[in-house]
C-alpha angles and dihedrals in degrees: 000000000000092000092046092049092048093048096046090049093053092043088054090047089055091047094050096045092047087053090048092049090049090051091046093054092048094048093048089063099034101046093060090056102034107019134237119352112204092190095048094049095044091048089048090051092049095049095050096046093045090045091052092050091053091045094052092042093047093050092049091049092046102038100034102028092240109193114246134179133229092260089063092053095046094047093050092044089056092048095055097067095045094049093039094051091048092049094045090050089049092050088050092053092049090055090053096267131130097274091203146040132221114227110200115216116339114305119217090244090057090052089050093050092049092050094049092051088050094050091048093051092048092046090051091052094049094047091046095052090049096049097039091053088072094051113110099204139007113258104224089208087073092062097097092051091051091050090048092053090059096041093049092048087051093050091045091051093052092049091045091055090052090052092046091051090049089050094052097044101041107019098240149066136244108237090208091049093048092050092048091049094048093054091073102052088048089051091049090050091049096051089044090054088048090055090047099052097036090046093050090051095250085132138351123248111249132222092243093053091043099060093039090054093048088051085053095058098066087040090055092041089054094048091045090054091048098052092042090049090047091049094049096036095242093116122054122199130180089222091098095182085076102022098079121026089196092063091065091047096051090051089048093051090049089053092049094049091049092060108022096169095050109103097176126093112298139206120266106164128037 
């Protein structure tokens, strides 16, 4: 379990940093033409700080044999598909491909994935309460992780509301949007498991992880402000892929109408 947890953390670090690098390359070209993109910069910040967290944690687990629990392994295992799908779709878009897929209805596999995430979150909470009841004092080094749990849940909830709106209005889902949304609950579960295991003295928080997680707090606050602003209309951004949820749904509905008998993944964005 220790080896698997270490390798998955390192893999997720590579995925998140690759996403951050792709965003940085896009922004370097686009900001000069179109100005500042709050969503792009906030998303870039999140990816680099999250990637750094997984890199540090993975190295400590692999090189030092840091003890980890099953919730840690489950959380990072759930994060790899979400981040990997988003990265692959982004690579496809950069090569002139579609960059997204339209999911008509709610496929059985999607219900299964959602149920697995819910079970993992409830299990982490239950294990956490059991382990932390034996803790004698709160370790202040865990404060950034506790803050990140709440912030990531808030971001995930805002993105989920957008996806649910899309589903009600247009009868389908954006695969890119779903993968983006699912990154944040898995991050919340991962940070919660970190708090649980470090708080129960399974391992001690380290200096490297501490400053990385504190850097992650303002990045998460910024991203939360952006997604809430886009949701309520108080923030405007030229990145129209995320500016208006309805735009994606309209294109999804058009794709669906063009091929009503096609039950496979369909194109959303050109």
